[in-house]
Structures are given as C-alpha cells and as structure tokens.
Short mmCIF file of the C-alpha atoms (twelve columns), coordinates in Angstrom:
data_MODEL
# 
_entry.id   MODEL 
# 
loop_
_atom_site.group_PDB 
_atom_site.id 
_atom_site.type_symbol 
_atom_site.label_atom_id 
_atom_site.label_alt_id 
_atom_site.label_comp_id 
_atom_site.label_asym_id 
_atom_site.label_seq_id 
_atom_site.Cartn_x 
_atom_site.Cartn_y 
_atom_site.Cartn_z 
_atom_site.pdbx_PDB_model_num 
ATOM 1   C CA . MET A 1   -38.931 26.856  19.323  1 
ATOM 2   C CA . SER A 2   -41.609 24.135  18.597  1 
ATOM 3   C CA . GLU A 3   -42.240 21.872  21.682  1 
ATOM 4   C CA . PHE A 4   -41.173 19.071  19.348  1 
ATOM 5   C CA . GLU A 5   -37.841 20.711  18.498  1 
ATOM 6   C CA . ASP A 6   -34.597 20.705  20.404  1 
ATOM 7   C CA . ASN A 7   -31.726 22.975  20.273  1 
ATOM 8   C CA . THR A 8   -30.281 20.585  17.184  1 
ATOM 9   C CA . GLY A 9   -33.206 21.919  14.978  1 
ATOM 10  C CA . LEU A 10  -34.451 18.342  14.813  1 
ATOM 11  C CA . LYS A 11  -37.906 17.116  15.569  1 
ATOM 12  C CA . GLU A 12  -38.489 14.330  18.014  1 
ATOM 13  C CA . THR A 13  -39.665 12.194  15.509  1 
ATOM 14  C CA . GLU A 14  -36.858 12.626  13.352  1 
ATOM 15  C CA . LYS A 15  -34.388 12.248  16.218  1 
ATOM 16  C CA . VAL A 16  -35.990 8.874   16.879  1 
ATOM 17  C CA . GLU A 17  -35.607 7.835   13.374  1 
ATOM 18  C CA . PHE A 18  -32.114 8.915   12.941  1 
ATOM 19  C CA . ASP A 19  -31.287 6.860   16.479  1 
ATOM 20  C CA . ARG A 20  -32.570 3.939   14.518  1 
ATOM 21  C CA . PHE A 21  -30.251 4.433   11.449  1 
ATOM 22  C CA . ARG A 22  -27.399 4.766   13.648  1 
ATOM 23  C CA . GLN A 23  -28.236 1.708   15.493  1 
ATOM 24  C CA . GLU A 24  -28.848 -0.323  12.151  1 
ATOM 25  C CA . LEU A 25  -25.583 1.103   10.510  1 
ATOM 26  C CA . ALA A 26  -23.150 0.730   13.752  1 
ATOM 27  C CA . PRO A 27  -22.095 -2.791  13.013  1 
ATOM 28  C CA . TYR A 28  -21.338 -2.028  9.678   1 
ATOM 29  C CA . PHE A 29  -19.549 1.182   10.116  1 
ATOM 30  C CA . GLU A 30  -17.538 -1.001  12.821  1 
ATOM 31  C CA . GLN A 31  -16.579 -3.390  10.283  1 
ATOM 32  C CA . LEU A 32  -15.586 -0.762  7.951   1 
ATOM 33  C CA . ASN A 33  -13.395 1.038   10.640  1 
ATOM 34  C CA . LYS A 34  -11.574 -2.250  10.814  1 
ATOM 35  C CA . ILE A 35  -10.566 -2.891  7.367   1 
ATOM 36  C CA . GLY A 36  -6.596  -3.322  7.815   1 
ATOM 37  C CA . LEU A 37  -4.275  -3.905  4.709   1 
ATOM 38  C CA . LYS A 38  -0.847  -5.669  4.561   1 
ATOM 39  C CA . ILE A 39  1.299   -3.491  2.981   1 
ATOM 40  C CA . LEU A 40  5.124   -4.682  1.563   1 
ATOM 41  C CA . ILE A 41  7.855   -2.230  0.781   1 
ATOM 42  C CA . TRP A 42  10.505  -3.612  -1.482  1 
ATOM 43  C CA . GLY A 43  13.663  -1.168  -2.123  1 
ATOM 44  C CA . PRO A 44  17.014  -0.399  -1.143  1 
ATOM 45  C CA . GLY A 45  18.754  -2.454  1.392   1 
ATOM 46  C CA . GLU A 46  20.121  -1.673  4.880   1 
ATOM 47  C CA . GLY A 47  23.233  0.123   5.000   1 
ATOM 48  C CA . THR A 48  22.554  2.040   1.476   1 
ATOM 49  C CA . HIS A 49  21.709  5.838   0.999   1 
ATOM 50  C CA . TYR A 50  18.103  5.361   0.199   1 
ATOM 51  C CA . TYR A 51  17.110  2.765   2.796   1 
ATOM 52  C CA . THR A 52  16.401  5.572   4.954   1 
ATOM 53  C CA . LYS A 53  13.683  6.872   2.493   1 
ATOM 54  C CA . ARG A 54  12.270  3.335   2.091   1 
ATOM 55  C CA . ASP A 55  12.150  3.241   6.115   1 
ATOM 56  C CA . GLU A 56  10.093  7.124   6.105   1 
ATOM 57  C CA . ILE A 57  7.699   5.459   3.822   1 
ATOM 58  C CA . LYS A 58  7.420   2.569   5.873   1 
ATOM 59  C CA . GLU A 59  6.776   4.677   9.125   1 
ATOM 60  C CA . CYS A 60  4.518   7.026   7.327   1 
ATOM 61  C CA . LEU A 61  2.182   4.186   6.595   1 
ATOM 62  C CA . ARG A 62  2.212   2.574   9.547   1 
ATOM 63  C CA . ILE A 63  1.299   5.880   11.797  1 
ATOM 64  C CA . LYS A 64  -1.551  6.539   9.453   1 
ATOM 65  C CA . ASN A 65  -3.725  3.710   9.965   1 
ATOM 66  C CA . SER A 66  -3.096  1.085   13.210  1 
ATOM 67  C CA . ASN A 67  -5.210  -1.432  11.582  1 
ATOM 68  C CA . ASP A 68  -2.807  -1.759  8.904   1 
ATOM 69  C CA . GLU A 69  0.473   -3.917  9.042   1 
ATOM 70  C CA . VAL A 70  3.179   -2.258  7.095   1 
ATOM 71  C CA . ALA A 71  6.715   -4.325  6.518   1 
ATOM 72  C CA . THR A 72  9.432   -4.855  4.244   1 
ATOM 73  C CA . SER A 73  10.627  -8.592  3.135   1 
ATOM 74  C CA . GLU A 74  13.617  -8.010  5.835   1 
ATOM 75  C CA . ASP A 75  11.128  -7.379  8.645   1 
ATOM 76  C CA . LEU A 76  9.291   -10.623 7.978   1 
ATOM 77  C CA . LEU A 77  12.551  -12.845 7.570   1 
ATOM 78  C CA . ARG A 78  13.712  -11.493 10.873  1 
ATOM 79  C CA . GLN A 79  10.475  -11.610 12.689  1 
ATOM 80  C CA . VAL A 80  8.366   -14.344 11.097  1 
ATOM 81  C CA . SER A 81  9.371   -18.018 11.129  1 
ATOM 82  C CA . HIS A 82  10.242  -19.502 7.896   1 
ATOM 83  C CA . PRO A 83  10.630  -23.064 6.429   1 
ATOM 84  C CA . SER A 84  14.504  -23.764 6.388   1 
ATOM 85  C CA . GLN A 85  14.508  -24.989 2.841   1 
ATOM 86  C CA . LEU A 86  12.969  -21.772 1.684   1 
ATOM 87  C CA . ASP A 87  15.332  -19.443 -0.029  1 
ATOM 88  C CA . ALA A 88  15.263  -15.710 0.217   1 
ATOM 89  C CA . VAL A 89  13.636  -15.441 -3.132  1 
ATOM 90  C CA . GLN A 90  10.950  -17.519 -2.692  1 
ATOM 91  C CA . ALA A 91  10.279  -15.901 0.752   1 
ATOM 92  C CA . GLU A 92  9.827   -12.519 -1.158  1 
ATOM 93  C CA . MET A 93  7.349   -13.910 -3.553  1 
ATOM 94  C CA . LEU A 94  5.399   -15.385 -0.714  1 
ATOM 95  C CA . HIS A 95  5.413   -11.897 1.237   1 
ATOM 96  C CA . ALA A 96  4.126   -10.277 -2.107  1 
ATOM 97  C CA . GLY A 97  1.480   -13.131 -2.549  1 
ATOM 98  C CA . VAL A 98  -0.113  -12.283 0.825   1 
ATOM 99  C CA . ALA A 99  0.281   -8.499  0.718   1 
ATOM 100 C CA . ASP A 100 -2.560  -6.258  -0.266  1 
ATOM 101 C CA . VAL A 101 -0.807  -3.325  -1.909  1 
ATOM 102 C CA . ILE A 102 3.214   -3.390  -2.843  1 
ATOM 103 C CA . PHE A 103 5.631   -0.505  -3.335  1 
ATOM 104 C CA . GLY A 104 8.793   -1.065  -4.950  1 
ATOM 105 C CA . LEU A 105 11.274  1.753   -4.424  1 
ATOM 106 C CA . VAL A 106 13.835  1.878   -7.319  1 
ATOM 107 C CA . THR A 107 16.770  4.664   -7.167  1 
ATOM 108 C CA . SER A 108 19.338  6.307   -8.819  1 
ATOM 109 C CA . ASP A 109 21.881  4.378   -6.598  1 
ATOM 110 C CA . PRO A 110 23.640  1.727   -8.866  1 
ATOM 111 C CA . GLN A 111 24.037  -0.443  -5.734  1 
ATOM 112 C CA . GLN A 112 20.395  -1.155  -5.569  1 
ATOM 113 C CA . THR A 113 20.135  -4.492  -7.446  1 
ATOM 114 C CA . GLY A 114 18.030  -6.659  -5.452  1 
ATOM 115 C CA . ILE A 115 14.401  -4.682  -6.608  1 
ATOM 116 C CA . TYR A 116 15.403  -5.854  -10.226 1 
ATOM 117 C CA . MET A 117 15.313  -9.345  -9.464  1 
ATOM 118 C CA . GLU A 118 11.916  -8.775  -7.421  1 
ATOM 119 C CA . VAL A 119 10.541  -7.126  -10.402 1 
ATOM 120 C CA . ASP A 120 11.682  -9.764  -12.655 1 
ATOM 121 C CA . ASN A 121 9.694   -12.227 -10.850 1 
ATOM 122 C CA . LEU A 122 6.840   -10.240 -10.539 1 
ATOM 123 C CA . LEU A 123 6.366   -9.935  -14.200 1 
ATOM 124 C CA . ARG A 124 5.337   -13.640 -14.376 1 
ATOM 125 C CA . PHE A 125 1.988   -13.121 -12.284 1 
ATOM 126 C CA . ASP A 126 -0.711  -10.769 -13.209 1 
ATOM 127 C CA . SER A 127 -1.868  -10.854 -9.769  1 
ATOM 128 C CA . LEU A 128 1.196   -9.352  -8.289  1 
ATOM 129 C CA . ILE A 129 1.710   -6.777  -10.853 1 
ATOM 130 C CA . ASN A 130 -1.887  -5.256  -10.336 1 
ATOM 131 C CA . LYS A 131 -1.090  -4.649  -6.638  1 
ATOM 132 C CA . THR A 132 2.313   -3.428  -7.381  1 
ATOM 133 C CA . TRP A 133 3.106   0.454   -7.484  1 
ATOM 134 C CA . LEU A 134 6.934   1.284   -8.646  1 
ATOM 135 C CA . ILE A 135 7.986   4.239   -7.623  1 
ATOM 136 C CA . VAL A 136 10.870  4.900   -10.313 1 
ATOM 137 C CA . PRO A 137 13.425  7.662   -11.310 1 
ATOM 138 C CA . ASP A 138 12.058  10.384  -13.851 1 
ATOM 139 C CA . ASN A 139 13.130  9.677   -17.482 1 
ATOM 140 C CA . ARG A 140 15.958  12.298  -16.979 1 
ATOM 141 C CA . ASP A 141 17.483  10.574  -14.255 1 
ATOM 142 C CA . TRP A 142 17.145  7.194   -16.399 1 
ATOM 143 C CA . LYS A 143 20.638  7.215   -17.276 1 
ATOM 144 C CA . LYS A 144 22.300  6.759   -13.755 1 
ATOM 145 C CA . VAL A 145 20.009  3.716   -12.900 1 
ATOM 146 C CA . GLY A 146 21.627  0.531   -12.788 1 
ATOM 147 C CA . SER A 147 23.030  -1.447  -15.960 1 
ATOM 148 C CA . PHE A 148 21.824  -1.819  -19.396 1 
ATOM 149 C CA . ILE A 149 20.438  -5.377  -18.365 1 
ATOM 150 C CA . GLN A 150 18.545  -3.819  -15.368 1 
ATOM 151 C CA . GLN A 151 16.862  -1.190  -17.194 1 
ATOM 152 C CA . PRO A 152 14.818  -3.293  -19.808 1 
ATOM 153 C CA . ILE A 153 13.208  -5.240  -16.932 1 
ATOM 154 C CA . LEU A 154 11.838  -2.225  -15.453 1 
ATOM 155 C CA . ARG A 155 10.569  -1.321  -19.049 1 
ATOM 156 C CA . SER A 156 8.934   -4.181  -19.205 1 
ATOM 157 C CA . PHE A 157 6.492   -3.397  -16.237 1 
ATOM 158 C CA . PRO A 158 3.392   -1.969  -16.954 1 
ATOM 159 C CA . SER A 159 4.052   1.956   -17.252 1 
ATOM 160 C CA . TYR A 160 0.418   2.671   -15.888 1 
ATOM 161 C CA . ARG A 161 1.875   0.942   -12.308 1 
ATOM 162 C CA . MET A 162 5.270   3.125   -12.395 1 
ATOM 163 C CA . LYS A 163 5.389   6.576   -10.833 1 
ATOM 164 C CA . PRO A 164 8.416   8.728   -11.753 1 
ATOM 165 C CA . PHE A 165 9.924   11.198  -9.552  1 
ATOM 166 C CA . ARG A 166 12.960  13.228  -9.984  1 
ATOM 167 C CA . THR A 167 15.774  12.146  -7.341  1 
ATOM 168 C CA . LYS A 168 15.773  15.432  -5.596  1 
ATOM 169 C CA . VAL A 169 12.159  15.045  -4.972  1 
ATOM 170 C CA . LEU A 170 12.926  11.514  -3.631  1 
ATOM 171 C CA . GLU A 171 15.408  12.905  -1.427  1 
ATOM 172 C CA . GLN A 172 12.721  15.173  0.161   1 
ATOM 173 C CA . CYS A 173 10.286  12.207  0.193   1 
ATOM 174 C CA . GLU A 174 7.117   14.387  0.922   1 
ATOM 175 C CA . GLN A 175 5.351   13.515  -2.502  1 
ATOM 176 C CA . VAL A 176 6.483   10.186  -2.515  1 
ATOM 177 C CA . ARG A 177 5.012   9.562   1.212   1 
ATOM 178 C CA . ARG A 178 1.807   11.302  -0.333  1 
ATOM 179 C CA . PHE A 179 1.636   9.204   -3.455  1 
ATOM 180 C CA . CYS A 180 1.938   5.850   -1.259  1 
ATOM 181 C CA . LEU A 181 -0.903  7.195   0.809   1 
ATOM 182 C CA . ASP A 182 -3.164  8.076   -1.848  1 
ATOM 183 C CA . LYS A 183 -2.746  4.423   -3.089  1 
ATOM 184 C CA . VAL A 184 -3.344  3.029   0.227   1 
ATOM 185 C CA . ALA A 185 -6.373  5.147   0.406   1 
ATOM 186 C CA . GLU A 186 -7.505  3.505   -2.902  1 
ATOM 187 C CA . GLU A 187 -7.169  0.169   -1.893  1 
ATOM 188 C CA . ARG A 188 -9.109  0.541   1.447   1 
ATOM 189 C CA . SER A 189 -12.183 2.453   -0.748  1 
ATOM 190 C CA . ARG A 190 -12.005 -0.561  -2.801  1 
ATOM 191 C CA . ARG A 191 -12.238 -2.845  0.065   1 
ATOM 192 C CA . MET A 192 -15.048 -0.679  1.407   1 
ATOM 193 C CA . ARG A 193 -17.078 -0.788  -1.719  1 
ATOM 194 C CA . LYS A 194 -16.698 -4.478  -1.771  1 
ATOM 195 C CA . TYR A 195 -17.923 -5.029  1.879   1 
ATOM 196 C CA . VAL A 196 -20.753 -2.870  1.000   1 
ATOM 197 C CA . TYR A 197 -21.771 -4.569  -2.427  1 
ATOM 198 C CA . ASP A 198 -21.511 -7.937  -0.584  1 
ATOM 199 C CA . GLN A 199 -23.844 -6.962  2.514   1 
ATOM 200 C CA . LEU A 200 -26.537 -5.626  0.004   1 
ATOM 201 C CA . SER A 201 -26.336 -8.830  -2.170  1 
ATOM 202 C CA . GLY A 202 -26.500 -10.667 1.053   1 
ATOM 203 C CA . ALA A 203 -22.889 -12.492 0.735   1 
ATOM 204 C CA . HIS A 204 -20.827 -13.281 3.934   1 
ATOM 205 C CA . VAL A 205 -17.648 -11.540 4.254   1 
# 
C-alpha cells in the first residue's frame, strides 16, 4: 500500500477532492431529501366494503416517506377548518387543487357513487386530470360497476391516466399499493429533476 493511500484505496489527494464534493453537494442533497408531496386519495366512503382498501393504500404511502402528507377528503374536512359557506363538493375540488398527486379508487361496489361526481368535476380541469390516477375495474368487471349513467363519466377520463385491476387483485391490494408507490416515486423524481435544473439555471426555489 502506498504511503498516499489508506484502506479505502483512495489517495489522500482524492479523499480531499471527494470531501470537497461532499461539502458542496450536501446542501442540495438536504433539500432533495426534504421534498414532500401532498397526496389525496378519493374512493369508497367509510363503512363500505372497500373503504379498508383505500385506508391500506393511504397507510402504505404515509409510511413510505415521512415528508409526504397523505389524506382523504374526509380527513381534511374533519381536521382542517373550512369556511362554513363552502359545500363538500367545493371543498373537495380545493383539496384536489392543492394536492400534488391524486388517486381515485373505483370499485365494483354499486354503492360507491361519490367518485363519479368527483371525476365529473375533475374533467373540467386539465391541471387536475394530469395529476390524477384512477384505479378502475378491469374491462371484465365493468358490467358490475355503477349505473349506465356513471360509466360514461369514467370512459370520458383519459385512458392513459387509468389503471385497471381485477376485483380479486384489488382485494389483495398488494399490486395496487405498488402501483401507487411507483406513481408517487415518479412525481418525486420529477420534482427532483426540476430542483436540479433550477439550481443549474440559477433559479431560486
């Protein structure tokens, strides 16, 4: 071993250079690690069969990254003070407006109707559509979903923002949770890229 090397195999001059890189990069890495997302989950209401699946997805996302805030509109209506003149539909649209990622869970439960109104409202705003992912029944399960009035609303939603699952897959929920984790990771990567590019261009973030 050379007198200029240690057991890492790095020369002393290399160690000094890496220390300088580490020192210069540290503030950027610190900011990247602090990137947190606001994630909104719509779907079956409390007391319905698939509500527990929505709750599983929420808890999975919440545990994954402590910087993220993961909520349902019910959570926000209970825990965040809203103006009294604001109705539930208007409140939900504001929730969607400030969220970074939205997941809408559509199931084969005919009692689930609220999601159709939420999707109908989303269709009015491209900015909301572009941050929403609908988790929907596979084509083989469409006949079990909602009414003939409700189905066209979902079919008006861009297909590239919908992910179909068989009902039995939703029951197990593992693949659905993985899909949601992947989409959140994609959005976080997008934000990281933007941060890096803004730094390189001299923009303030």
